C-alpha positions as CSV (number, residue, x, y, z in Angstrom):
1,X,-7.1,-4.9,-18.2
2,X,-4.9,-2.0,-19.7
3,X,-6.1,0.3,-16.8
4,X,-5.1,-2.2,-14.2
5,X,-1.7,-2.7,-15.7
6,X,-1.1,0.9,-15.8
7,X,-1.9,1.2,-12.1
8,X,0.3,-1.6,-11.1
9,X,3.1,-0.1,-13.1
10,X,2.7,3.2,-11.2
11,X,2.6,1.2,-7.9
12,X,6.0,0.1,-8.3
13,X,7.4,3.5,-9.0
14,X,10.3,4.2,-6.6
15,X,9.7,7.9,-6.2
16,X,5.9,7.7,-5.3
17,X,4.9,9.2,-2.0
18,X,3.1,6.9,0.6
19,X,-0.1,8.8,0.2
20,X,-0.2,8.4,-3.6
21,X,0.9,4.8,-3.2
22,X,-2.0,4.1,-0.8
23,X,-4.5,5.8,-3.1
24,X,-3.4,3.7,-6.1
25,X,-3.4,0.5,-4.0
26,X,-7.0,1.3,-3.1
27,X,-8.0,2.0,-6.7
28,X,-6.3,-1.1,-7.7
29,X,-8.4,-3.0,-5.2
30,X,-11.5,-1.2,-6.4
31,X,-10.8,-2.3,-9.9
32,X,-10.2,-5.8,-9.2
33,X,-13.3,-6.0,-7.0
34,X,-15.3,-4.4,-9.9
35,X,-14.2,-7.2,-12.3
36,X,-15.0,-9.9,-9.7
37,X,-18.3,-8.5,-8.9
38,X,-20.3,-10.7,-11.3
39,X,-20.1,-14.5,-11.8
40,X,-18.6,-16.1,-14.8
41,X,-22.0,-16.7,-16.4
42,X,-22.5,-12.9,-16.6
43,X,-19.2,-11.8,-18.0
44,X,-20.1,-12.9,-21.5
45,X,-18.1,-10.1,-23.1
46,X,-19.4,-7.1,-25.0
47,X,-20.8,-3.8,-23.9
48,X,-23.7,-5.0,-21.8
49,X,-21.6,-6.9,-19.2
50,X,-19.1,-4.0,-19.1
51,X,-21.9,-1.4,-18.5
52,X,-23.3,-3.7,-15.8
53,X,-19.9,-3.7,-14.1
54,X,-19.5,0.2,-14.3
55,X,-23.2,0.8,-13.1
56,X,-22.8,-1.6,-10.1
57,X,-19.6,0.4,-9.0
58,X,-21.1,3.9,-9.8
59,X,-23.9,3.1,-7.2
60,X,-21.1,2.8,-4.5
61,X,-19.2,6.0,-5.2
62,X,-20.7,7.4,-2.0
63,X,-18.9,4.8,0.0
64,X,-15.6,6.7,-0.5
65,X,-16.9,10.0,0.8
66,X,-14.8,10.0,3.7
67,X,-11.7,9.6,1.4
68,X,-12.2,12.3,-1.2
69,X,-9.0,11.8,-3.1
70,X,-9.8,8.0,-3.5
71,X,-13.4,9.1,-4.4
72,X,-12.2,11.4,-7.1
73,X,-9.9,8.7,-8.5
74,X,-12.9,6.2,-8.5
75,X,-15.1,8.7,-10.3
76,X,-12.4,9.3,-12.8
77,X,-12.0,5.5,-13.5
78,X,-15.6,5.1,-13.9
79,X,-16.1,8.2,-16.2
80,X,-13.3,6.9,-18.3
81,X,-14.9,3.6,-18.5
82,X,-18.2,4.9,-19.5
83,X,-16.7,7.1,-22.3
84,X,-14.8,4.3,-23.6
85,X,-18.1,2.4,-24.2
86,X,-19.4,5.5,-25.8
87,X,-21.8,6.2,-22.8
88,X,-20.7,9.8,-22.6
89,X,-23.9,11.0,-20.9
90,X,-23.1,8.7,-18.0
91,X,-19.4,9.7,-18.1
92,X,-19.9,13.4,-17.9
93,X,-21.4,13.9,-14.3
94,X,-18.7,11.6,-12.8
95,X,-15.8,13.3,-14.6
96,X,-17.2,16.7,-13.5
97,X,-17.4,15.6,-9.9
98,X,-13.9,14.2,-10.1
99,X,-12.6,17.4,-11.2
100,X,-14.5,19.5,-8.6
101,X,-13.2,17.2,-5.7
102,X,-9.7,17.3,-7.0
103,X,-9.7,21.2,-7.3
104,X,-11.0,21.4,-3.8
105,X,-8.7,18.9,-2.2
106,X,-5.5,19.1,-4.3
107,X,-5.3,22.7,-5.6
108,X,-5.4,23.7,-9.3
109,X,-1.7,22.9,-10.0
110,X,-2.0,19.2,-9.1
111,X,-1.4,16.7,-12.0
112,X,-4.7,14.9,-11.2
113,X,-6.6,18.1,-11.8
114,X,-5.1,18.4,-15.2
115,X,-6.1,14.7,-15.9
116,X,-9.7,15.4,-14.9
117,X,-9.9,18.5,-17.0
118,X,-8.6,16.5,-20.0
119,X,-11.0,13.7,-19.5
120,X,-13.9,16.1,-19.2
121,X,-12.8,17.9,-22.4
122,X,-12.7,14.5,-24.3
123,X,-16.1,13.9,-23.2
124,X,-17.4,17.1,-24.3
125,X,-15.9,16.3,-27.8
126,X,-17.4,12.9,-27.8
127,X,-20.7,14.6,-26.9
128,X,-20.3,16.8,-30.0
129,X,-19.7,20.0,-27.9
130,X,-16.5,20.9,-29.8
131,X,-16.1,24.6,-28.7
132,X,-16.5,23.4,-25.0
133,X,-14.0,20.6,-25.7
134,X,-11.4,22.9,-27.0
135,X,-11.6,25.2,-24.1
136,X,-11.4,22.4,-21.5
137,X,-8.5,20.8,-23.4
138,X,-6.6,23.9,-23.6
139,X,-7.2,24.4,-19.9
140,X,-5.9,20.8,-19.4
141,X,-2.8,21.5,-21.5
142,X,-2.0,24.6,-19.5
143,X,-2.6,23.0,-16.1
144,X,-0.2,20.1,-17.1
145,X,2.5,22.6,-18.3
146,X,2.3,24.3,-14.9
147,X,2.3,21.1,-12.8
148,X,5.5,19.6,-11.3
149,X,5.1,16.5,-13.4
150,X,3.7,17.1,-16.8
151,X,3.9,13.4,-17.7
152,X,1.8,12.5,-14.7
153,X,-0.6,15.4,-15.6
154,X,-1.2,13.7,-19.0
155,X,0.2,16.5,-21.0
156,X,0.9,14.4,-24.1
157,X,-2.6,12.9,-24.0
158,X,-4.2,16.3,-23.6
159,X,-2.4,17.6,-26.5
160,X,-3.4,14.7,-28.5
161,X,-7.0,15.1,-27.7
162,X,-6.8,18.9,-28.4
163,X,-5.3,18.1,-31.8
164,X,-8.1,15.8,-32.6
165,X,-10.8,18.4,-31.5
166,X,-9.0,21.1,-33.6
167,X,-9.2,18.7,-36.6
168,X,-12.9,18.2,-35.9
169,X,-13.3,22.1,-36.2
170,X,-11.4,21.9,-39.6
171,X,-8.2,23.6,-38.2
172,X,-5.8,20.9,-39.5
173,X,-2.8,23.0,-39.7
174,X,-3.0,23.8,-36.0
175,X,-3.7,20.1,-35.3
176,X,-0.5,19.1,-37.0
177,X,1.6,21.4,-34.6
178,X,-0.1,20.0,-31.6
179,X,0.3,16.5,-32.6
180,X,4.1,17.1,-33.3
181,X,4.5,18.4,-29.9
182,X,2.5,15.4,-28.3
183,X,4.6,13.0,-30.3
184,X,7.8,14.4,-29.2
185,X,6.7,14.0,-25.6
186,X,5.8,10.4,-26.2
187,X,9.2,9.7,-27.9
188,X,11.1,11.2,-25.1
189,X,9.4,8.8,-22.6
190,X,9.8,5.0,-22.3
191,X,8.8,4.1,-25.8
192,X,9.7,0.6,-25.4
193,X,7.0,0.1,-22.8
194,X,3.4,-0.8,-23.7
195,X,2.1,2.5,-22.7
196,X,4.8,4.4,-24.5
197,X,4.4,2.6,-27.7
198,X,0.6,2.9,-27.4
199,X,0.8,6.6,-27.0
200,X,3.1,6.9,-30.0
201,X,0.7,4.8,-32.1
202,X,-2.4,6.8,-31.2
203,X,-0.9,10.1,-31.7
204,X,0.7,9.2,-34.9
205,X,-2.5,7.9,-36.2
206,X,-4.3,11.2,-35.5
207,X,-1.2,13.1,-36.9
208,X,-1.6,11.1,-40.2
209,X,-5.3,11.9,-40.5
210,X,-4.4,15.8,-40.1
211,X,-1.9,15.5,-43.0
212,X,-4.4,13.7,-45.0
213,X,-7.0,16.3,-44.5
214,X,-4.4,18.9,-45.6
215,X,-3.9,16.9,-48.9
216,X,-0.4,15.5,-47.9
217,X,-1.2,12.0,-48.8
218,X,2.2,10.5,-49.0
219,X,3.1,11.8,-45.5
220,X,-0.3,10.6,-44.2
221,X,0.5,7.1,-45.5
222,X,3.9,7.1,-44.1
223,X,2.7,8.1,-40.5
224,X,-0.2,5.6,-40.6
225,X,2.1,2.8,-41.4
226,X,4.3,3.8,-38.4
227,X,1.1,4.0,-36.4
228,X,0.1,0.4,-37.2
229,X,3.6,-0.8,-36.5
230,X,3.8,0.9,-33.1
231,X,0.5,-0.3,-32.0
232,X,1.1,-3.8,-33.1
233,X,4.4,-3.8,-31.2
234,X,2.6,-2.5,-28.1
235,X,-0.7,-4.3,-28.1
236,X,-0.6,-7.3,-30.4
237,X,-2.4,-8.0,-33.5
238,X,-5.9,-8.3,-32.4
239,X,-6.4,-5.2,-30.3
240,X,-9.2,-2.8,-31.1
241,X,-6.9,0.2,-31.5
242,X,-4.6,-1.7,-34.0
243,X,-7.7,-2.7,-36.0
244,X,-8.7,0.9,-36.2
245,X,-5.3,2.0,-37.3
246,X,-5.2,-0.6,-40.0
247,X,-8.7,0.5,-41.2
248,X,-7.5,4.2,-41.6
249,X,-4.5,2.8,-43.5
250,X,-7.0,0.9,-45.7
251,X,-8.9,4.1,-46.3
252,X,-5.7,5.9,-47.5
253,X,-4.5,3.1,-49.7
254,X,-8.1,2.4,-51.2
255,X,-8.5,6.0,-52.3
256,X,-7.1,5.2,-55.8
257,X,-8.5,1.8,-56.1
258,X,-11.3,1.1,-58.8
259,X,-14.8,1.3,-57.4
260,X,-15.4,-2.4,-57.3
261,X,-12.3,-3.2,-55.4
262,X,-12.8,-0.4,-53.0
263,X,-16.3,-1.6,-52.2
264,X,-15.1,-5.1,-51.6
265,X,-12.4,-3.9,-49.2
266,X,-15.0,-2.0,-47.2
267,X,-17.2,-4.9,-47.2
268,X,-14.4,-6.9,-45.5
269,X,-13.7,-3.9,-43.2
270,X,-17.2,-3.7,-42.0
271,X,-17.3,-7.6,-41.4
272,X,-14.0,-7.1,-39.3
273,X,-15.6,-4.4,-37.3
274,X,-18.7,-6.4,-36.5
275,X,-16.6,-9.4,-35.5
276,X,-14.3,-7.4,-33.3
277,X,-16.7,-4.8,-31.7
278,X,-20.2,-6.4,-32.2
279,X,-23.1,-5.3,-34.3
280,X,-24.2,-2.4,-32.0
281,X,-20.9,-0.7,-31.5
282,X,-20.1,2.9,-32.8
283,X,-17.0,1.5,-34.7
284,X,-19.3,-0.9,-36.5
285,X,-21.7,1.9,-37.3
286,X,-18.9,3.9,-38.7
287,X,-17.8,1.1,-41.0
288,X,-21.3,0.5,-42.2
289,X,-21.6,4.2,-42.9
290,X,-18.4,4.2,-44.9
291,X,-19.6,1.2,-47.0
292,X,-22.9,2.9,-47.8
293,X,-21.0,6.0,-48.9
294,X,-18.8,4.1,-51.2
295,X,-21.9,2.4,-52.7
296,X,-23.4,5.7,-53.5
297,X,-20.2,6.7,-55.2
298,X,-20.1,3.7,-57.4
299,X,-23.6,3.2,-58.8
300,X,-22.6,1.4,-61.9
301,X,-22.0,-2.1,-60.2
302,X,-23.0,-5.4,-61.6
303,X,-26.3,-5.5,-59.6
304,X,-27.5,-2.2,-61.0
305,X,-27.5,1.3,-59.6
306,X,-31.0,1.1,-58.0
307,X,-30.1,-2.0,-56.1
308,X,-27.0,-0.2,-54.7
309,X,-29.0,2.9,-53.7
310,X,-31.4,0.6,-51.8
311,X,-28.6,-1.3,-50.2
312,X,-27.0,1.9,-49.1
313,X,-30.2,3.3,-47.7
314,X,-30.6,0.1,-45.7
315,X,-27.0,0.4,-44.4
316,X,-27.6,4.0,-43.4
317,X,-30.7,3.0,-41.5
318,X,-28.7,0.4,-39.7
319,X,-25.7,2.7,-38.8
320,X,-28.1,5.5,-37.8
321,X,-29.9,3.2,-35.2
322,X,-26.6,2.3,-33.7
323,X,-25.2,5.9,-33.8
324,X,-28.2,7.4,-32.1
325,X,-27.7,5.1,-29.0
326,X,-23.9,5.2,-28.9
327,X,-22.9,8.8,-30.2
328,X,-26.2,10.2,-29.2
329,X,-29.2,11.6,-31.3
330,X,-27.7,15.1,-31.3
331,X,-24.1,14.3,-32.0
332,X,-22.5,15.5,-35.3
333,X,-21.4,11.9,-36.3
334,X,-25.1,11.1,-36.3
335,X,-25.8,14.2,-38.4
336,X,-23.2,12.9,-40.9
337,X,-25.2,9.7,-41.2
338,X,-28.4,11.6,-41.8
339,X,-26.9,13.5,-44.5
340,X,-25.8,10.2,-46.2
341,X,-29.2,8.7,-45.8
342,X,-30.8,11.8,-47.1
343,X,-28.7,11.4,-50.2
344,X,-29.8,7.8,-50.7
345,X,-33.5,8.9,-50.2
346,X,-33.1,11.6,-52.8
347,X,-31.7,9.2,-55.3
348,X,-34.8,7.0,-54.6
349,X,-36.9,10.0,-55.1
350,X,-38.3,9.8,-51.6
351,X,-38.1,13.7,-51.3
352,X,-39.9,14.0,-48.0
353,X,-37.5,11.7,-46.2
354,X,-34.6,13.3,-47.7
355,X,-35.7,16.8,-46.7
356,X,-36.4,15.6,-43.2
357,X,-33.0,14.2,-42.7
358,X,-31.3,17.1,-44.1
359,X,-33.4,19.4,-41.8
360,X,-32.5,17.4,-38.7
361,X,-28.9,17.3,-39.7
362,X,-28.7,21.1,-40.1
363,X,-30.1,21.6,-36.6
364,X,-27.6,19.0,-35.1
365,X,-24.6,20.9,-36.8
366,X,-26.0,24.3,-35.9
367,X,-26.3,23.4,-32.2
368,X,-22.9,21.6,-32.0
369,X,-20.8,23.9,-34.2
370,X,-22.5,27.2,-34.6
């Protein structure tokens, strides 16, 4: 829905050339056809129906071969859709094909080339290949800077995504500088629009996380409060991104709570994740992982330490099963969960399992991060 709205907003732009307008009209029609491609009994919500829609249209990409610019836009839309569902292995070849076609037909300085580079870089980050992600996102930033229309080339978004990747690599000071530039670009744009407020909210969320990692807690809380406010104004109170910003703010605020209060807050957080995203979503897996970690940090609960360790291990089992199918079996996030499960196994004196999980985590981290 957000994608269709963005396209329609671009369609009414007064300075758009006829060729671009025709391409966007065709893309809008493609999206509307995609969402009308199944009957009402099949659009039951959740990831399965969304994937079915994407899969059905991905099979038709060759139909646009005689219109390469449109084909590249369709590939981009599909790749973006897949990666938003966490299906990054399906997204990557479409994003790469979109980039190749756009380079060939539009030249390296076109805004759409920068957009495709940025998407491919983010997909690399989501697949756990952070060095490649940094390289691709830096290329996207430079391409956007060199284009005639940095806003259309997604400069602010590529900067935001580069900042997230730098944070992944532990370079939080660099990330803060990148987020500040991205935020200044968002603030210079139409912040009163849904897209402008959304961009401010997302980048401010990431900016807050970077400050938190640097130990600047007061600034992190201030920025996260601003992120929640901006996202609520742009997207409403029940949107997934709003929920995630609230969850991050909860993480900051519960840092100083007593153990039992923190665990209860995270039980509610996990329940909210499952209600909003479903049991088999990556965000629910993250919430489950965090609850398990807090249980292991607070073993003196009323039900006893052994019971908490057993509960934590069951939660890690659940989170890991979801992570392996959404993040991927070789993703660093999956390795994080293996480390947590290993800790719970060690506390239960299941040393063979603890060692096996640690060894697998080491290999994933070594492959992804060097």
